[in-house]
C-alpha positions as CSV (number, residue, x, y, z in Angstrom):
1,X,147.0,192.3,145.0
2,X,146.0,193.6,141.6
3,X,147.5,195.6,138.7
4,X,148.6,199.0,140.0
5,X,149.4,197.8,143.5
6,X,152.9,198.0,145.0
7,X,154.5,194.7,146.0
8,X,157.7,193.6,147.6
9,X,159.5,190.4,146.7
10,X,160.6,189.0,150.1
11,X,163.9,187.2,149.2
12,X,165.5,190.3,147.7
13,X,163.3,193.1,149.0
14,X,162.7,194.3,145.4
15,X,159.7,196.7,145.3
16,X,157.8,197.4,142.2
17,X,154.4,198.2,140.8
18,X,152.3,195.2,139.6
19,X,151.8,195.6,135.8
20,X,150.4,192.2,135.0
21,X,148.9,189.1,136.7
22,X,149.1,185.6,135.2
23,X,148.1,182.2,136.3
24,X,150.2,179.3,135.1
25,X,150.8,175.8,136.4
26,X,148.5,176.4,139.3
27,X,150.4,179.4,140.5
28,X,149.7,183.1,140.3
29,X,152.5,185.3,139.0
30,X,152.8,189.0,139.3
31,X,155.0,191.1,137.0
32,X,156.8,194.0,138.6
33,X,157.7,197.1,136.6
34,X,161.0,197.6,138.4
35,X,162.6,194.5,136.9
36,X,160.1,193.4,134.3
37,X,160.2,189.9,135.8
38,X,157.3,187.7,137.1
39,X,157.2,186.7,140.7
40,X,155.4,183.9,142.5
41,X,152.6,185.3,144.6
42,X,153.7,183.3,147.6
43,X,156.9,185.4,147.9
44,X,155.2,188.8,147.5
45,X,153.7,191.0,150.1
46,X,152.0,194.4,149.7
47,X,154.4,197.3,149.9
48,X,154.0,200.9,150.8
49,X,154.4,203.5,148.0
50,X,157.2,205.1,150.0
51,X,159.4,202.0,149.4
52,X,159.0,202.2,145.6
53,X,161.6,203.7,143.4
54,X,160.1,204.6,140.0
55,X,163.2,203.7,138.0
56,X,162.2,201.1,135.5
57,X,164.2,198.3,133.9
58,X,164.1,200.1,130.6
59,X,165.3,203.4,132.2
60,X,168.2,201.6,133.8
61,X,169.2,200.1,130.5
62,X,169.5,203.5,128.9
63,X,172.2,204.5,131.4
64,X,174.5,201.8,130.0
65,X,174.0,202.8,126.3
66,X,177.3,203.8,124.8
67,X,179.3,202.3,127.6
68,X,179.1,198.7,126.5
69,X,181.8,197.2,124.4
70,X,181.2,195.1,121.4
71,X,182.9,191.7,121.2
72,X,185.3,193.1,118.6
73,X,186.2,196.1,120.8
74,X,186.9,193.8,123.8
75,X,189.0,191.5,121.6
76,X,191.0,194.5,120.3
77,X,191.6,195.7,123.9
78,X,192.8,192.3,124.9
79,X,195.2,192.2,121.9
80,X,196.6,195.7,122.7
81,X,197.5,194.9,126.3
82,X,201.2,194.4,127.0
83,X,201.4,191.4,129.2
84,X,205.2,191.2,129.3
85,X,205.2,192.8,132.7
86,X,202.9,190.1,134.0
87,X,205.0,187.1,132.9
88,X,206.7,185.0,135.5
89,X,210.4,185.2,135.7
90,X,212.9,182.8,137.0
91,X,212.8,179.0,137.0
92,X,211.6,176.4,139.3
């Protein structure tokens, strides 16, 4: 395989386009555009273009913009919750 080829990572069936090839520690690593991660060549097989979904990692991140809470917002939400209805009643 080479840059531009489609590859499938067998353990998860992730399919992506090879964007980079590296050799490190005696192994060959392929970077897939779909996740932006490097995969060991021994777990990759060539994939058909029809299996490829051209949604990149960066594009998927954009879908979540504006929907993520800051730590401060999460803490405020936790403080604003009335937990009195969740308290156990009675004795043991």
